C-alpha positions, -999 to +999 in steps of 0.1 A: -089+108-365-093+108-328-112+080-309-140+105-300-143+117-336-148+081-349-178+077-326-193+112-333-216+102-362-234+077-339-237+102-311-250+128-335-276+104-348-288+095-313-290+131-304-312+137-334-335+109-321-335+125-287-344+159-302-373+142-320-385+126-287-377+091-300-358+062-285-340+035-306-341-001-295-307-019-296-301-056-288-271-078-286-270-114-301-240-135-295-236-167-314-222-202-308-224-205-270-219-241-257-201-241-224-185-216-200-152-202-213-129-173-205-143-155-235-179-160-224-170-147-189-155-116-205-186-110-225-209-115-196-188-094-173-186-065-198-223-065-206-232-068-169-210-038-161-230-017-185-264-033-179-266-045-215-290-075-219-273-103-238-290-129-260-269-160-264-275-183-294-268-217-279-260-249-298-283-275-282-265-307-291-233-298-273-244-278-243-254-289-208-257-281-172-223-263-170-236-234-192-269-233-173-251-231-140-229-202-153-259-183-167-277-186-133-251-161-122-258-137-151-294-125-148-290-102-178-284-131-202-310-150-221-309-180-244-321-187-280-319-218-301-289-220-325-300-248-348-293-283-333-257-292-339-244-264-362-235-291-387-231-284-424-252-305-447-246-285-479-227-300-508-191-291-514-190-257-531-223-245-516-227-221-488-228-238-455-262-247-441-276-269-414-312-259-420-313-260-458-333-283-481-306-310-482-326-332-458-364-339-455-382-309-439-397-332-412-362-343-402-349-308-399-380-296-379-377-326-356-341-316-348-351-280-341-380-290-318-356-313-299-332-283-295-360-261-283-371-287-257-336-293-245-328-257-240-361-251-222-352-280-199-318-265-192-327-229-190-363-226-181-377-191-184-343-178-195-351-194-229-367-172-256-383-193-283-363-176-311-345-197-338-311-185-349-301-206-379-264-215-381-247-193-407-279-172-407-294-195-434-326-215-435-347-230-463-376-206-469-401-234-469-392-242-433-400-208-419-438-209-419-437-242-401-415-231-372-445-217-353-460-251-352-431-266-332-430-237-307-409-209-322-422-174-320-395-156-340-366-161-364-333-142-362-309-140-391-287-113-405-298-084-426-331-065-432-362-082-419-384-098-445-419-113-443-411-150-445-440-166-425-427-159-390-418-128-371-382-117-378-360-101-352-327-098-371-292-086-365-279-058-387-243-050-377-217-078-374-185-069-355-165-096-374-148-091-408-154-127-419-144-121-456-113-101-448-091-102-417-115-125-398-109-101-369-129-072-357-141-046-382-128-011-379-148+011-355-156+036-382-172+009-404-193-004-375-204+031-366-214+037-402-234+005-402-252+015-370-260+050-383-273+035-415-296+011-397-309+039-374-318+060-405-335+030-421-358+025-391-363+062-383-396+065-400-411+033-388-404+005-364-376-020-359-345-026-339-307-024-343-293-058-337-256-061-330-241-095-338-210-108-318-192-141-316-174-142-282-152-173-290-133-155-318-132-119-306-098-101-310-086-071-291-103-048-316-138-062-309-134-060-271-123-024-274-152-016-298-177-031-274-164-013-244-165+020-263-200+013-277-215+005-243-198+034-226-214+058-251-249+043-255-259+025-224-270+057-207-279+077-237-316+087-235-322+079-271-309+044-268-326+014-251-306-018-249-334-044-246-335-081-238-347-104-266-377-114-244-389-078-242-385-073-280-404-105-285-432-092-263-434-058-280 
């Protein structure tokens, strides 16, 4: 199958949206930012070249002025709160969680509030008060209490659910975590995007793309270049900053 043929299902779907006079909102969430790296530079340069807003989920405990200084040169990048330390508190054999019920809720919430304050001090208006739980997992009982410490939305992976706070999720992950631990095949990713577009066609919602700049292989970078080339200027696609989605 040719490269163009692999992308055709997505282009056909966007053309259907255009014919219906509709525009789909795409957004990019990239996890685990801490400091400037060559991989982060590559992501920021690529997204800037295509005018694709980028929402970085930053780990508060380990970040500092160096990242803030780098992002000052990237006006298209915004920041969200990625837990506090991305530390696993689950027992051996359980799925990894920092924000589970393994510690008292008040302790967990205090760490998240500290992270929100720290990132606001470092990044100012670049910060969007959105919580991105490490490993996309959080104890359900914590979610209704997040608004009380300053968060306006929660972002995990998968279809949005009413859990007590607005959800702005990601739906397509570029990484094959359970297989090669490299980039997924383009055809698989295209299929996931088409499925998401069809799921939101009759109502509201976004298509959230999840990336992890620190572990991208050549396949991921090639996919992202191809995706942005084909969608950034398509009239049925709007790549939106997280702050705009939060304000919608």
